[in-house]
ROPA-741152 format. One record per residue: residue number from 1; x, y, z of N, C-alpha, C, O in turn. Coordinates in pm, whole numbers, plus 50000, padded with zeros to 5 digits. Layout:
REM ROPA-741152
nr; n.X; n.Y; n.Z; ca.X; ca.Y; ca.Z; c.X; c.Y; c.Z; o.X; o.Y; o.Z
NUM; X; Y; Z; X; Y; Z; X; Y; Z; X; Y; Z
...
***
This chain:
REM ROPA-741152
nr; n.X; n.Y; n.Z; ca.X; ca.Y; ca.Z; c.X; c.Y; c.Z; o.X; o.Y; o.Z
1; 51802; 46479; 78506; 51767; 46588; 78594; 51730; 46710; 78511; 51798; 46813; 78513
2; 51623; 46695; 78438; 51580; 46801; 78348; 51536; 46926; 78421; 51546; 47036; 78366
3; 51487; 46913; 78545; 51439; 47031; 78616; 51553; 47128; 78648; 51528; 47243; 78682
4; 51677; 47080; 78636; 51791; 47168; 78661; 51832; 47246; 78537; 51905; 47344; 78546
5; 51784; 47202; 78421; 51822; 47269; 78296; 51967; 47238; 78264; 52020; 47134; 78302
6; 52030; 47330; 78193; 52171; 47312; 78156; 52263; 47350; 78270; 52379; 47306; 78272
7; 52215; 47429; 78365; 52298; 47474; 78476; 52281; 47378; 78593; 52171; 47360; 78644
8; 52391; 47317; 78636; 52386; 47221; 78744; 52424; 47286; 78878; 52440; 47216; 78978
9; 52438; 47416; 78879; 52475; 47482; 79004; 52363; 47472; 79108; 52390; 47476; 79228
10; 52240; 47459; 79063; 52128; 47440; 79157; 52137; 47306; 79227; 52083; 47289; 79337
11; 52204; 47211; 79165; 52220; 47078; 79224; 52294; 47085; 79357; 52261; 47010; 79449
12; 52390; 47170; 79366; 52467; 47186; 79491; 52377; 47238; 79603; 52388; 47194; 79718
13; 52290; 47331; 79570; 52198; 47385; 79669; 52098; 47279; 79714; 52069; 47268; 79833
14; 52045; 47201; 79622; 51953; 47093; 79656; 52024; 46990; 79743; 51969; 46942; 79842
15; 52146; 46956; 79705; 52225; 46858; 79780; 52247; 46904; 79924; 52221; 46829; 80018
16; 52294; 47026; 79940; 52320; 47080; 80075; 52192; 47092; 80156; 52191; 47064; 80276
17; 52085; 47134; 80091; 51957; 47148; 80162; 51907; 47013; 80213; 51861; 47002; 80327
18; 51915; 46911; 80128; 51872; 46778; 80171; 51958; 46726; 80286; 51907; 46666; 80381
19; 52088; 46748; 80277; 52177; 46702; 80383; 52148; 46774; 80515; 52150; 46713; 80621
20; 52123; 46903; 80507; 52091; 46977; 80630; 51953; 46940; 80684; 51930; 46946; 80805
21; 51862; 46902; 80596; 51729; 46861; 80637; 51734; 46727; 80711; 51652; 46702; 80799
22; 51829; 46641; 80674; 51843; 46509; 80736; 51884; 46520; 80883; 51840; 46440; 80965
23; 51966; 46617; 80915; 52022; 46627; 81050; 51914; 46644; 81157; 51911; 46564; 81250
24; 51826; 46744; 81150; 51725; 46756; 81256; 51627; 46639; 81257; 51577; 46601; 81363
25; 51598; 46584; 81140; 51508; 46467; 81137; 51571; 46349; 81209; 51504; 46281; 81288
26; 51698; 46325; 81183; 51767; 46213; 81248; 51781; 46236; 81398; 51760; 46144; 81478
27; 51817; 46358; 81436; 51832; 46389; 81579; 51699; 46375; 81652; 51694; 46320; 81762
28; 51592; 46425; 81592; 51460; 46412; 81655; 51417; 46266; 81665; 51359; 46225; 81765
29; 51446; 46190; 81562; 51413; 46047; 81563; 51491; 45974; 81672; 51436; 45889; 81742
30; 51619; 46007; 81685; 51701; 45946; 81790; 51647; 45984; 81927; 51631; 45898; 82013
31; 51619; 46111; 81947; 51572; 46158; 82078; 51440; 46092; 82116; 51424; 46046; 82229
32; 51346; 46086; 82022; 51217; 46023; 82051; 51232; 45874; 82083; 51163; 45822; 82170
33; 51322; 45808; 82014; 51341; 45665; 82035; 51413; 45637; 82166; 51372; 45549; 82242
34; 51520; 45710; 82192; 51602; 45683; 82311; 51528; 45719; 82440; 51543; 45650; 82540
35; 51450; 45824; 82438; 51379; 45866; 82560; 51244; 45795; 82575; 51171; 45821; 82670
36; 51213; 45709; 82483; 51084; 45640; 82485; 51086; 45524; 82584; 51167; 45432; 82573
37; 50997; 45530; 82680; 50983; 45421; 82776; 50844; 45429; 82837; 50783; 45536; 82842
38; 50796; 45315; 82883; 50666; 45312; 82949; 50666; 45198; 83049; 50721; 45091; 83024
39; 50604; 45224; 83163; 50594; 45125; 83270; 50450; 45076; 83279; 50356; 45155; 83275
40; 50436; 44946; 83292; 50304; 44885; 83304; 50304; 44802; 83431; 50398; 44726; 83455
41; 50200; 44815; 83512; 50193; 44740; 83639; 50191; 44590; 83618; 50241; 44515; 83702
42; 50133; 44545; 83510; 50119; 44401; 83486; 50243; 44342; 83419; 50294; 44239; 83463
43; 50291; 44408; 83314; 50399; 44351; 83233; 50537; 44409; 83262; 50637; 44350; 83221
44; 50545; 44519; 83329; 50674; 44579; 83360; 50709; 44694; 83268; 50623; 44747; 83198
45; 50835; 44730; 83269; 50883; 44847; 83195; 50934; 44805; 83057; 50999; 44701; 83042
46; 50905; 44887; 82958; 50956; 44865; 82824; 51029; 44993; 82781; 50982; 45104; 82804
47; 51145; 44974; 82718; 51223; 45086; 82666; 51296; 45041; 82541; 51305; 44921; 82512
48; 51348; 45138; 82468; 51406; 45107; 82338; 51525; 45012; 82348; 51547; 44933; 82256
49; 51601; 45017; 82455; 51722; 44936; 82465; 51692; 44787; 82474; 51784; 44705; 82464
50; 51566; 44751; 82492; 51529; 44609; 82494; 51517; 44550; 82354; 51505; 44429; 82340
51; 51521; 44633; 82252; 51492; 44587; 82117; 51608; 44619; 82024; 51644; 44735; 82005
52; 51665; 44516; 81966; 51785; 44532; 81884; 51755; 44608; 81755; 51842; 44680; 81706
53; 51636; 44593; 81698; 51600; 44666; 81577; 51598; 44815; 81599; 51637; 44892; 81511
54; 51552; 44856; 81717; 51549; 44999; 81748; 51689; 45052; 81774; 51721; 45166; 81740
55; 51774; 44970; 81836; 51913; 45011; 81856; 51983; 45031; 81722; 52062; 45124; 81704
56; 51952; 44942; 81627; 52010; 44951; 81493; 51966; 45080; 81425; 52047; 45148; 81362
57; 51838; 45115; 81438; 51788; 45239; 81379; 51856; 45361; 81441; 51894; 45454; 81370
58; 51871; 45360; 81572; 51936; 45474; 81640; 52081; 45486; 81596; 52129; 45596; 81571
59; 52150; 45374; 81587; 52292; 45376; 81546; 52307; 45428; 81403; 52390; 45516; 81378
60; 52229; 45377; 81310; 52238; 45420; 81171; 52193; 45565; 81158; 52248; 45640; 81077
61; 52094; 45604; 81234; 52047; 45742; 81231; 52156; 45838; 81280; 52175; 45946; 81223
62; 52228; 45799; 81384; 52338; 45882; 81434; 52451; 45890; 81331; 52507; 45997; 81309
63; 52482; 45779; 81269; 52586; 45779; 81165; 52545; 45866; 81048; 52626; 45943; 80996
64; 52420; 45855; 81006; 52375; 45933; 80891; 52372; 46083; 80923; 52404; 46164; 80836
65; 52335; 46120; 81043; 52337; 46262; 81081; 52480; 46315; 81084; 52507; 46424; 81034
66; 52571; 46238; 81141; 52711; 46278; 81143; 52769; 46289; 81004; 52843; 46383; 80975
67; 52737; 46194; 80920; 52785; 46198; 80781; 52727; 46318; 80707; 52798; 46382; 80628
68; 52601; 46348; 80730; 52538; 46462; 80662; 52607; 46593; 80700; 52630; 46679; 80615
69; 52639; 46607; 80828; 52710; 46728; 80872; 52849; 46734; 80808; 52890; 46839; 80759
70; 52920; 46621; 80807; 53052; 46615; 80744; 53043; 46647; 80595; 53127; 46720; 80542
71; 52944; 46592; 80528; 52931; 46613; 80383; 52899; 46758; 80350; 52949; 46812; 80251
72; 52816; 46822; 80430; 52785; 46963; 80406; 52909; 47048; 80426; 52939; 47137; 80347
73; 52981; 47020; 80532; 53104; 47097; 80559; 53208; 47074; 80449; 53274; 47168; 80405
74; 53222; 46951; 80405; 53323; 46921; 80304; 53280; 46961; 80164; 53364; 46971; 80074
75; 53152; 46985; 80143; 53108; 47026; 80010; 53155; 47166; 79975; 53157; 47205; 79858
76; 53192; 47242; 80075; 53243; 47376; 80050; 53394; 47380; 80039; 53452; 47485; 80010
77; 53461; 47266; 80061; 53605; 47257; 80046; 53633; 47206; 79904; 53591; 47096; 79869
78; 53701; 47284; 79825; 53719; 47257; 79683; 53788; 47123; 79656; 53746; 47050; 79566
79; 53892; 47089; 79732; 53966; 46965; 79704; 53883; 46840; 79734; 53902; 46737; 79670
80; 53792; 46848; 79830; 53707; 46733; 79860; 53589; 46723; 79765; 53537; 46614; 79740
81; 53547; 46835; 79712; 53432; 46835; 79622; 53463; 46763; 79492; 53372; 46715; 79425
82; 53590; 46756; 79455; 53628; 46686; 79332; 53627; 46535; 79350; 53640; 46461; 79253
83; 53611; 46489; 79470; 53607; 46345; 79499; 53463; 46294; 79492; 53409; 46246; 79592
84; 53402; 46304; 79375; 53262; 46267; 79361; 53239; 46118; 79385; 53132; 46077; 79430
85; 53340; 46036; 79353; 53325; 45893; 79377; 53313; 45863; 79526; 53238; 45774; 79566
86; 53386; 45937; 79607; 53379; 45918; 79752; 53238; 45946; 79803; 53184; 45868; 79882
87; 53179; 46057; 79759; 53043; 46089; 79799; 52942; 45989; 79742; 52845; 45952; 79808
88; 52967; 45947; 79618; 52877; 45850; 79556; 52871; 45720; 79637; 52763; 45671; 79669
89; 52987; 45665; 79669; 52991; 45539; 79744; 52933; 45558; 79884; 52857; 45474; 79931
90; 52968; 45666; 79951; 52916; 45691; 80086; 52766; 45711; 80086; 52696; 45658; 80171
91; 52716; 45788; 79990; 52571; 45810; 79983; 52496; 45681; 79954; 52389; 45657; 80011
92; 52551; 45599; 79866; 52486; 45471; 79835; 52483; 45381; 79959; 52380; 45321; 79990
93; 52596; 45373; 80028; 52601; 45287; 80148; 52502; 45335; 80254; 52429; 45255; 80312
94; 52500; 45464; 80279; 52408; 45516; 80380; 52263; 45503; 80339; 52177; 45479; 80423
95; 52234; 45518; 80211; 52097; 45498; 80165; 52052; 45355; 80192; 51941; 45332; 80239
96; 52137; 45259; 80161; 52101; 45119; 80185; 52092; 45088; 80335; 52000; 45017; 80377
97; 52184; 45139; 80413; 52179; 45115; 80558; 52056; 45177; 80622; 51994; 45116; 80709
98; 52019; 45298; 80579; 51900; 45360; 80636; 51774; 45284; 80596; 51680; 45272; 80676
99; 51771; 45232; 80475; 51654; 45153; 80432; 51643; 45025; 80515; 51533; 44988; 80557
100; 51755; 44958; 80540; 51748; 44835; 80618; 51710; 44861; 80763; 51634; 44784; 80822
101; 51762; 44968; 80821; 51725; 44998; 80960; 51580; 45043; 80969; 51512; 45014; 81068
102; 51531; 45112; 80868; 51391; 45150; 80866; 51303; 45025; 80855; 51200; 45016; 80921
103; 51344; 44931; 80772; 51266; 44808; 80756; 51261; 44729; 80886; 51156; 44675; 80922
104; 51371; 44722; 80958; 51373; 44652; 81086; 51281; 44719; 81187; 51212; 44652; 81263
105; 51280; 44851; 81188; 51195; 44925; 81281; 51048; 44914; 81245; 50963; 44903; 81333
106; 51017; 44916; 81117; 50879; 44900; 81073; 50828; 44761; 81109; 50714; 44745; 81153
107; 50914; 44661; 81091; 50873; 44525; 81128; 50849; 44515; 81278; 50753; 44450; 81321
108; 50934; 44577; 81358; 50913; 44576; 81502; 50780; 44641; 81538; 50704; 44589; 81619
109; 50753; 44755; 81477; 50628; 44827; 81506; 50507; 44746; 81460; 50404; 44745; 81527
110; 50520; 44679; 81348; 50411; 44593; 81300; 50383; 44481; 81400; 50268; 44452; 81433
111; 50489; 44418; 81448; 50471; 44310; 81546; 50416; 44363; 81678; 50340; 44295; 81746
112; 50455; 44484; 81715; 50405; 44542; 81839; 50256; 44570; 81829; 50184; 44557; 81928
113; 50209; 44608; 81712; 50066; 44635; 81694; 49983; 44510; 81669; 49871; 44499; 81717
114; 50039; 44416; 81594; 49960; 44300; 81551; 49999; 44168; 81616; 49919; 44075; 81621
115; 50121; 44159; 81666; 50168; 44033; 81720; 50193; 43932; 81610; 50186; 43965; 81491
116; 50221; 43810; 81649; 50237; 43700; 81555; 50179; 43576; 81621; 50244; 43513; 81705
117; 50059; 43543; 81582; 49987; 43433; 81648; 50051; 43297; 81623; 50037; 43207; 81706
118; 50122; 43279; 81513; 50186; 43151; 81483; 50294; 43115; 81585; 50314; 42998; 81616
119; 50363; 43216; 81637; 50467; 43191; 81737; 50423; 43240; 81875; 50505; 43257; 81965
120; 50296; 43260; 81889; 50231; 43300; 82015; 50284; 43431; 82073; 50301; 43444; 82194
121; 50309; 43528; 81985; 50343; 43663; 82030; 50215; 43744; 82026; 50151; 43755; 81922
122; 50179; 43799; 82137; 50061; 43883; 82137; 50101; 44027; 82107; 50217; 44064; 82119
123; 50003; 44106; 82070; 50031; 44246; 82042; 50062; 44319; 82172; 50006; 44286; 82277
124; 50150; 44415; 82165; 50195; 44485; 82286; 50143; 44628; 82295; 50146; 44688; 82403
125; 50096; 44683; 82186; 50056; 44824; 82187; 49927; 44848; 82265; 49898; 44962; 82302
126; 49851; 44745; 82290; 49734; 44761; 82376; 49774; 44792; 82519; 49705; 44864; 82590
127; 49886; 44737; 82561; 49937; 44759; 82696; 50036; 44875; 82704; 50051; 44938; 82808
128; 50103; 44902; 82593; 50205; 45007; 82589; 50174; 45107; 82478; 50253; 45124; 82384
129; 50060; 45172; 82488; 50014; 45264; 82384; 50103; 45385; 82366; 50133; 45424; 82254
130; 50146; 45445; 82477; 50231; 45564; 82469; 50364; 45530; 82402; 50414; 45607; 82320
131; 50421; 45417; 82436; 50547; 45372; 82377; 50531; 45356; 82225; 50616; 45402; 82149
132; 50425; 45293; 82182; 50403; 45269; 82039; 50375; 45399; 81964; 50421; 45417; 81851
133; 50300; 45490; 82026; 50270; 45617; 81959; 50395; 45701; 81938; 50414; 45759; 81832
134; 50481; 45708; 82038; 50606; 45782; 82023; 50696; 45715; 81920; 50767; 45783; 81846
135; 50693; 45585; 81916; 50773; 45512; 81818; 50721; 45537; 81676; 50801; 45545; 81583
136; 50592; 45549; 81659; 50536; 45582; 81528; 50583; 45719; 81481; 50616; 45737; 81364
137; 50586; 45816; 81572; 50631; 45951; 81536; 50779; 45948; 81499; 50820; 46008; 81399
138; 50859; 45878; 81579; 51003; 45867; 81549; 51025; 45800; 81415; 51112; 45841; 81338
139; 50948; 45697; 81387; 50963; 45626; 81261; 50918; 45711; 81143; 50977; 45704; 81036
140; 50815; 45791; 81161; 50770; 45881; 81053; 50879; 45982; 81019; 50904; 46009; 80902
141; 50943; 46038; 81120; 51054; 46131; 81096; 51170; 46060; 81026; 51235; 46116; 80937
142; 51196; 45938; 81068; 51305; 45861; 81010; 51277; 45825; 80864; 51368; 45823; 80782
143; 51152; 45798; 80831; 51115; 45767; 80693; 51142; 45887; 80603; 51189; 45871; 80490
144; 51114; 46007; 80652; 51144; 46128; 80574; 51295; 46141; 80554; 51340; 46176; 80445
145; 51371; 46113; 80659; 51518; 46118; 80646; 51568; 46014; 80546; 51660; 46042; 80469
146; 51509; 45896; 80547; 51548; 45792; 80452; 51518; 45837; 80309; 51598; 45815; 80219
147; 51404; 45899; 80288; 51370; 45951; 80155; 51471; 46056; 80110; 51508; 46061; 79993
148; 51515; 46138; 80202; 51619; 46237; 80169; 51748; 46167; 80128; 51813; 46209; 80032
149; 51785; 46062; 80199; 51908; 45990; 80163; 51894; 45918; 80030; 51992; 45906; 79956
150; 51776; 45870; 79999; 51757; 45809; 79867; 51771; 45913; 79757; 51829; 45886; 79652
151; 51717; 46032; 79780; 51734; 46140; 79682; 51881; 46180; 79671; 51930; 46208; 79561
152; 51951; 46184; 79783; 52094; 46216; 79780; 52174; 46110; 79704; 52271; 46142; 79636
153; 52133; 45985; 79716; 52201; 45878; 79642; 52183; 45899; 79491; 52276; 45876; 79414
154; 52064; 45941; 79451; 52039; 45968; 79309; 52121; 46089; 79263; 52178; 46087; 79154
155; 52125; 46192; 79344; 52201; 46312; 79308; 52349; 46281; 79295; 52414; 46325; 79200
156; 52405; 46206; 79390; 52547; 46174; 79382; 52576; 46082; 79264; 52683; 46092; 79203
157; 52484; 45993; 79230; 52502; 45908; 79111; 52500; 45994; 78985; 52578; 45972; 78893
158; 52411; 46091; 78981; 52406; 46182; 78867; 52537; 46260; 78854; 52588; 46278; 78743
159; 52589; 46307; 78967; 52714; 46383; 78962; 52830; 46301; 78908; 52914; 46351; 78834
160; 52834; 46174; 78947; 52944; 46088; 78901; 52928; 46052; 78754; 53023; 46064; 78677
161; 52809; 46008; 78716; 52792; 45950; 78583; 52761; 46052; 78474; 52757; 46015; 78357
162; 52740; 46177; 78508; 52718; 46278; 78404; 52849; 46311; 78333; 52847; 46372; 78226
163; 52959; 46273; 78389; 53090; 46302; 78329; 53122; 46210; 78212; 53212; 46238; 78133
164; 53049; 46101; 78201; 53077; 46003; 78097; 52983; 46023; 77979; 52869; 46066; 77995
165; 53033; 45991; 77862; 52952; 45997; 77741; 52858; 45877; 77738; 52891; 45771; 77790
166; 52742; 45892; 77676; 52653; 45777; 77662; 52716; 45675; 77566; 52799; 45712; 77483
167; 52678; 45551; 77578; 52737; 45449; 77490; 52698; 45474; 77344; 52591; 45526; 77315
168; 52788; 45435; 77255; 52764; 45453; 77112; 52666; 45347; 77065; 52687; 45228; 77086
169; 52557; 45392; 77002; 52458; 45301; 76946; 52463; 45318; 76795; 52440; 45428; 76743
170; 52494; 45210; 76723; 52501; 45224; 76577; 52364; 45258; 76518; 52260; 45221; 76572
171; 52368; 45330; 76409; 52242; 45370; 76345; 52177; 45251; 76275; 52241; 45148; 76254
172; 52051; 45267; 76238; 51978; 45160; 76170; 52036; 45135; 76031; 52035; 45021; 75983
173; 52085; 45239; 75967; 52141; 45224; 75833; 52264; 45135; 75835; 52282; 45051; 75746
174; 52349; 45152; 75935; 52470; 45070; 75944; 52434; 44925; 75970; 52501; 44836; 75919
175; 52329; 44899; 76047; 52285; 44762; 76074; 52224; 44698; 75951; 52237; 44577; 75933
176; 52156; 44777; 75866; 52095; 44724; 75746; 52198; 44693; 75640; 52178; 44602; 75559
177; 52309; 44767; 75637; 52413; 44741; 75539; 52483; 44609; 75564; 52531; 44547; 75469
178; 52489; 44566; 75686; 52555; 44440; 75721; 52475; 44320; 75673; 52533; 44216; 75644
179; 52344; 44332; 75663; 52262; 44217; 75625; 52244; 44203; 75478; 52176; 44110; 75433
***
């Protein structure tokens, strides 16, 4: 993290800013997904609760927003701030969970736009355009939130592992003396 220089105090500001940035993105993504529905005279009504991948995204998004709020609040409490391993493990888990839920949602959206002719699934976005467009916006917001969590995972890893010395590498001279 060379952009921080020798002073790592800016890291706390970046960390808190990213965590606070995740909250409105996650909330907006949840709201767009949960309120998304469209009725079609031919095929009927479609809504997010019909699709397990979207439910998974909403659930993980809610967990990540709640965790982000908790982490920002606890980052100002001195006794919790010393528990860098706790934040490291939590950030890593949430980064992986958000990536998997994003992947499930992207796959759903891909199938909605393109279908799968091998299993005779036709594309649905021709009939449910409004539903797909709102889902694209929700997914775009969620992708930004996932990128924030990936950056937070790197920051928390840096905080944990900067405390350790690099491994000792013997010099070339010592290796040449042995031969």
